C-alpha positions as CSV (number, residue, x, y, z in Angstrom):
1,X,107.7,-105.1,-18.0
2,X,106.0,-106.3,-21.2
3,X,103.8,-104.2,-23.3
4,X,100.9,-106.6,-22.8
5,X,101.3,-106.5,-19.0
6,X,101.4,-102.7,-19.1
7,X,98.2,-102.6,-21.2
8,X,96.4,-105.1,-18.9
9,X,97.4,-103.0,-15.8
10,X,96.1,-99.8,-17.5
11,X,92.8,-101.5,-18.4
12,X,92.4,-102.8,-14.8
13,X,92.8,-99.2,-13.5
14,X,90.2,-97.9,-15.9
15,X,87.7,-100.8,-15.4
16,X,88.7,-103.1,-12.5
17,X,87.3,-106.6,-12.5
18,X,84.5,-107.2,-10.0
19,X,85.4,-109.2,-6.9
20,X,83.9,-112.7,-7.0
21,X,82.4,-114.1,-3.8
22,X,81.5,-117.7,-3.3
23,X,80.5,-120.0,-0.5
24,X,83.4,-122.2,-1.4
25,X,82.8,-124.3,-4.5
26,X,85.2,-127.0,-3.2
27,X,82.5,-128.4,-2.4
28,X,82.9,-128.3,1.4
29,X,79.7,-130.0,2.2
30,X,78.7,-127.3,4.7
31,X,75.3,-125.9,3.8
32,X,72.5,-124.5,5.9
33,X,69.3,-122.6,5.0
34,X,69.4,-120.7,8.3
35,X,71.1,-117.6,6.8
36,X,68.4,-117.3,4.2
37,X,65.7,-117.6,6.9
38,X,67.4,-115.1,9.1
39,X,67.8,-112.6,6.2
40,X,64.0,-113.0,5.5
41,X,63.2,-112.2,9.1
42,X,65.4,-109.1,8.9
43,X,63.5,-108.0,5.7
44,X,60.2,-108.3,7.6
45,X,61.6,-106.5,10.6
46,X,62.9,-103.6,8.5
47,X,59.5,-103.2,6.8
48,X,57.9,-103.2,10.3
49,X,60.3,-100.5,11.4
50,X,59.7,-98.5,8.3
51,X,55.9,-98.7,8.8
52,X,56.3,-97.6,12.4
53,X,58.3,-94.5,11.6
54,X,56.4,-91.3,12.2
55,X,56.6,-88.9,9.3
56,X,57.6,-85.4,10.4
57,X,54.7,-83.0,10.3
58,X,54.6,-79.6,8.7
59,X,56.0,-78.0,11.9
60,X,58.9,-80.4,12.2
61,X,62.4,-79.0,12.8
62,X,65.1,-79.6,10.2
63,X,66.7,-82.0,12.7
64,X,63.5,-84.0,13.0
65,X,63.3,-84.3,9.2
66,X,66.9,-85.3,9.0
67,X,66.5,-87.9,11.7
68,X,63.5,-89.4,9.9
69,X,65.3,-89.4,6.6
70,X,68.4,-91.1,8.1
71,X,66.3,-93.8,9.8
72,X,64.3,-94.5,6.7
73,X,67.5,-94.7,4.6
74,X,69.1,-97.1,7.0
75,X,66.1,-99.3,7.3
76,X,65.7,-99.4,3.5
77,X,69.4,-100.2,3.0
78,X,69.3,-103.1,5.5
79,X,66.1,-104.4,4.0
80,X,67.6,-104.5,0.5
81,X,70.9,-106.0,1.7
82,X,69.2,-108.8,3.5
83,X,66.8,-109.5,0.6
84,X,70.0,-109.9,-1.5
85,X,71.5,-112.1,1.2
86,X,68.4,-114.4,1.2
87,X,68.7,-114.6,-2.6
88,X,72.3,-115.5,-2.5
89,X,71.9,-118.1,0.2
90,X,69.0,-119.7,-1.8
91,X,71.1,-119.7,-5.0
92,X,74.0,-121.4,-3.2
93,X,71.7,-124.1,-1.9
94,X,70.1,-124.5,-5.4
95,X,73.4,-124.4,-7.3
96,X,75.7,-126.2,-5.0
97,X,73.7,-128.4,-2.6
98,X,70.5,-129.7,-4.3
99,X,71.1,-132.4,-6.8
100,X,68.9,-134.0,-9.4
101,X,67.9,-136.8,-7.0
102,X,66.6,-134.1,-4.6
103,X,64.4,-132.7,-7.4
104,X,63.1,-136.1,-8.2
105,X,62.1,-136.7,-4.6
106,X,60.8,-133.1,-4.2
107,X,59.4,-132.1,-7.6
108,X,58.1,-128.8,-6.3
109,X,61.7,-127.7,-5.5
110,X,62.5,-126.0,-8.8
111,X,59.3,-123.9,-8.7
112,X,59.8,-123.2,-5.0
113,X,63.3,-121.8,-5.5
114,X,62.2,-119.7,-8.5
115,X,59.2,-118.2,-6.5
116,X,61.4,-117.6,-3.5
117,X,64.0,-115.7,-5.6
118,X,61.2,-113.7,-7.1
119,X,59.8,-112.9,-3.7
120,X,63.2,-111.8,-2.6
121,X,63.5,-109.5,-5.6
122,X,60.1,-108.0,-4.9
123,X,60.9,-107.5,-1.2
124,X,64.1,-105.8,-2.1
125,X,62.5,-103.5,-4.7
126,X,59.5,-102.5,-2.6
127,X,58.4,-101.8,0.9
128,X,56.0,-104.8,0.6
129,X,55.2,-106.9,3.7
130,X,53.3,-109.6,1.8
131,X,56.4,-110.1,-0.5
132,X,58.7,-110.3,2.6
133,X,56.3,-112.8,4.2
134,X,56.4,-114.9,1.0
135,X,60.2,-114.7,1.1
136,X,60.1,-116.1,4.6
137,X,57.6,-118.8,3.7
138,X,59.8,-119.8,0.7
139,X,63.0,-120.0,2.8
140,X,61.1,-122.0,5.4
141,X,59.8,-124.4,2.8
142,X,63.3,-124.8,1.3
143,X,64.7,-125.4,4.8
144,X,62.1,-128.1,5.4
145,X,63.1,-129.9,2.2
146,X,66.8,-129.3,2.9
147,X,66.6,-131.0,6.3
148,X,64.5,-133.8,4.9
149,X,67.4,-134.5,2.4
150,X,69.6,-134.9,5.4
151,X,67.3,-137.4,7.0
152,X,66.2,-135.0,9.7
153,X,62.6,-134.2,10.7
154,X,61.8,-130.5,11.2
155,X,59.8,-128.5,13.7
156,X,58.1,-125.2,12.9
157,X,57.9,-122.8,15.7
158,X,57.6,-119.1,16.4
159,X,61.0,-117.5,16.0
160,X,62.7,-115.8,18.9
161,X,62.9,-112.5,16.9
162,X,60.7,-109.4,17.0
163,X,59.0,-110.6,13.8
164,X,57.4,-113.4,15.8
165,X,56.9,-115.3,12.5
166,X,57.2,-119.1,12.1
167,X,60.6,-120.6,11.3
168,X,61.6,-124.2,10.4
169,X,64.4,-125.8,12.4
170,X,65.8,-129.3,12.2
171,X,64.7,-131.6,15.0
172,X,68.0,-132.9,16.5
173,X,68.0,-136.6,17.4
């Protein structure tokens, strides 16, 4: 084994390289805004569940306090994970799918993506229902543009989730 190889292995043990994740970068041509929309609904739902949690009172047992803390921690974790999923899905659409022709046709797209990513960050950082709703609105607006670039009309309807918020779907011909 060469000295250089041994040195590289030792450095990798001390500070391993992060794992890189990607949609595919082939490009495969398979893109869909649905995961971003679903993640935004999940963020809203977790905020709803957080707001519905009953804080233990001064006479609560240690078990009741522990149950509250565990539920709160789980809801916050899922909220943050799904805000990041929404950001990642929007970044994939922005970086891999949307082209300069799309931006020419939809000049609001650049600002819309930027604001949606900012809303996702705020929804991740805070327990903030308006930010989560802005995230959903942004993902829905991106979905509408996405489907239009595919030549499909869209419909906006109440989602079949506990959030009961609007979601954009393609109208299949």
